[in-house]
C-alpha positions as CSV (number, residue, x, y, z in Angstrom):
1,M,196.3,230.4,17.9
2,Q,197.5,227.2,16.3
3,Q,195.5,227.0,13.2
4,N,197.5,228.7,10.3
5,T,200.5,229.2,12.6
6,A,203.9,228.1,12.2
7,L,207.2,228.5,14.7
8,L,210.1,229.8,13.0
9,V,213.5,228.8,14.5
10,M,216.0,231.2,12.9
11,D,219.8,231.2,12.7
12,M,220.1,228.5,15.5
13,Q,223.0,227.0,13.8
14,L,226.3,225.9,15.0
15,T,228.3,228.6,13.1
16,V,226.1,231.5,14.0
17,L,226.0,230.3,17.8
18,A,230.0,229.7,18.0
19,G,230.6,233.3,19.1
20,L,228.2,233.4,22.0
21,T,229.7,232.6,25.6
22,D,226.6,231.3,26.9
23,T,223.7,229.6,25.0
24,K,222.4,227.3,27.5
25,T,219.2,229.2,28.3
26,L,218.5,230.2,24.8
27,L,218.8,226.7,23.5
28,S,216.8,225.4,26.5
29,N,214.0,227.9,25.8
30,V,213.9,227.4,21.9
31,A,213.8,223.6,22.4
32,N,210.9,224.0,24.8
33,A,209.0,226.3,22.2
34,I,209.8,223.5,19.5
35,A,208.5,220.6,21.7
36,N,205.3,223.0,22.5
37,A,204.6,223.5,18.7
38,R,205.1,219.8,17.9
39,N,202.7,218.9,20.8
40,K,200.2,221.3,19.4
41,N,200.7,220.2,15.8
42,I,202.1,223.6,14.9
43,P,204.6,223.3,12.0
44,V,208.1,224.0,12.9
45,I,210.3,225.8,10.1
46,Y,213.9,226.1,10.4
47,V,215.7,229.1,8.7
48,V,219.4,229.2,8.4
49,V,221.8,231.6,6.8
50,G,224.1,229.8,4.1
51,F,226.1,230.4,1.1
52,R,227.3,228.2,-1.8
53,A,230.9,227.1,-1.9
54,G,233.1,230.2,-2.3
55,A,230.1,232.4,-1.1
56,P,229.2,233.9,-4.5
57,E,226.2,235.5,-2.8
58,I,228.3,238.0,-0.8
59,S,229.1,241.4,-2.2
60,Q,231.8,243.4,-0.8
61,N,229.3,246.2,-0.6
62,N,227.4,244.3,2.2
63,K,228.7,245.6,5.5
64,I,227.5,242.5,7.4
65,F,228.8,239.8,5.2
66,G,231.3,241.4,3.0
67,G,234.0,241.6,5.4
68,G,233.8,237.8,6.4
69,K,233.6,236.5,2.8
70,E,236.8,234.6,3.1
71,R,235.8,233.1,6.4
72,Y,232.4,232.0,5.1
73,S,234.1,230.6,2.0
74,A,236.2,228.5,4.1
75,V,233.2,226.7,5.8
76,T,231.5,223.9,3.6
77,P,227.8,224.9,2.7
78,D,226.7,221.9,4.7
79,E,228.7,222.7,7.9
80,M,227.4,226.3,7.6
81,I,223.8,225.4,7.8
82,K,224.0,222.7,10.4
83,V,221.3,223.4,13.2
84,H,222.5,223.2,16.7
85,P,222.1,219.4,17.8
86,D,219.9,220.4,20.8
87,L,217.3,221.8,18.3
88,A,217.8,219.2,15.5
89,P,214.8,219.2,13.0
90,A,212.5,216.3,12.8
91,A,212.6,214.3,9.5
92,N,209.3,216.1,8.4
93,E,210.3,219.5,9.3
94,V,211.6,222.1,6.6
95,T,214.7,223.9,6.6
96,V,214.9,227.0,4.6
97,V,218.2,228.5,3.6
98,K,218.4,232.3,3.4
99,R,221.1,234.5,1.8
100,R,220.8,237.5,3.8
101,I,219.6,238.6,7.3
102,S,215.8,238.3,6.8
103,A,214.3,235.0,6.7
104,F,212.5,236.0,3.6
105,T,215.5,237.4,1.5
106,G,217.0,234.8,-1.0
107,S,214.8,231.9,0.3
108,D,211.7,230.1,-0.5
109,L,210.0,230.9,3.0
110,E,207.2,232.7,1.6
111,V,206.3,230.0,-0.7
112,I,206.6,227.3,2.0
113,L,204.2,229.5,4.3
114,R,201.7,230.1,1.3
115,A,201.5,226.4,0.5
116,Q,200.9,225.7,4.1
117,E,198.3,228.5,4.3
118,I,200.2,230.0,7.2
119,K,199.0,233.4,8.3
120,H,200.7,233.7,11.8
121,I,204.3,233.2,12.4
122,V,206.1,232.9,15.9
123,L,209.4,234.0,15.9
124,T,212.6,232.8,17.8
125,G,216.2,233.1,16.9
126,F,219.5,234.8,17.1
127,A,220.0,237.7,16.9
128,T,217.2,239.9,18.0
129,S,218.8,242.9,16.2
130,G,219.3,240.7,13.0
131,V,217.3,237.8,11.8
132,V,214.3,238.5,14.3
133,L,214.1,242.3,13.6
134,S,214.4,241.9,9.6
135,T,212.0,239.0,9.5
136,L,209.5,240.9,11.6
137,R,209.7,244.0,9.5
138,E,209.2,242.2,6.4
139,A,206.7,239.8,7.4
140,A,204.6,242.8,8.8
141,D,205.0,244.3,5.4
142,K,203.6,241.1,3.9
143,D,200.6,241.3,6.3
144,Y,201.5,238.1,8.4
145,R,200.3,238.1,12.0
146,I,203.5,237.9,14.1
147,T,204.5,236.8,17.6
148,V,207.8,237.2,19.1
149,L,209.0,234.9,22.1
150,A,211.2,237.4,23.9
151,D,212.9,234.8,26.0
152,C,213.5,232.7,22.6
153,C,215.6,235.4,21.1
154,E,219.0,236.8,22.1
155,D,221.2,239.4,20.9
156,R,225.1,240.0,21.7
157,D,223.8,243.4,23.2
158,E,221.1,242.7,26.0
159,E,220.1,246.6,25.9
160,I,219.4,246.1,22.1
161,H,217.4,243.2,22.9
162,R,215.4,244.9,25.6
163,V,214.7,248.0,23.7
164,L,213.5,245.9,20.5
165,T,211.4,243.5,22.6
166,T,209.9,246.1,24.9
167,K,209.6,249.1,22.8
168,V,210.0,248.4,19.0
169,F,208.4,245.1,18.1
170,M,205.2,245.8,19.9
171,R,204.2,248.2,17.1
172,Q,204.0,245.3,14.5
173,A,203.8,242.1,16.6
174,D,202.8,240.5,19.8
175,V,205.7,240.2,22.1
176,I,205.2,237.4,24.8
177,T,207.2,234.8,26.8
178,L,207.6,231.2,26.1
179,G,205.6,230.6,29.4
180,E,202.7,232.7,28.0
181,W,203.0,230.8,24.7
182,N,202.9,227.5,26.2
183,E,199.8,228.3,28.1
184,M,197.8,229.3,24.9
């Protein structure tokens, strides 16, 4: 499992998680997944959404980002991409900045994966209906082997999370729990 595998920790940054009421379980599970990956010498790659000062990458036509352009412009680029301190990257771990929902769009993730000969990605992050869904779909189109750690992903809508992890994702990925992954 671990050869040619990388763990992706996606959108687990302070600015993204700020709107959630309870992040304790998600943060604990993702921290556990990171520790497991590090113990098995599986690369951990952080993916964060970020924009330059003034957010020139945001079009008013974009339904997700367009309405919040002023809010994104008010946050400094360094503050925007800061990963939650409970999950802080190690000095040798890569952080990829993306400009849209998918971890691939507007980033150099594919170059990094190719350079490290990664063929299998393990997905964690917030939100299940956002970065996890978009990254899974694009990764499947790019012929990556994909595993989703269902309890290391979360969505504002629990029903959407359940439907995606129990019905939709399984068409293109293996969906397992953190406990199952730790046992591999």
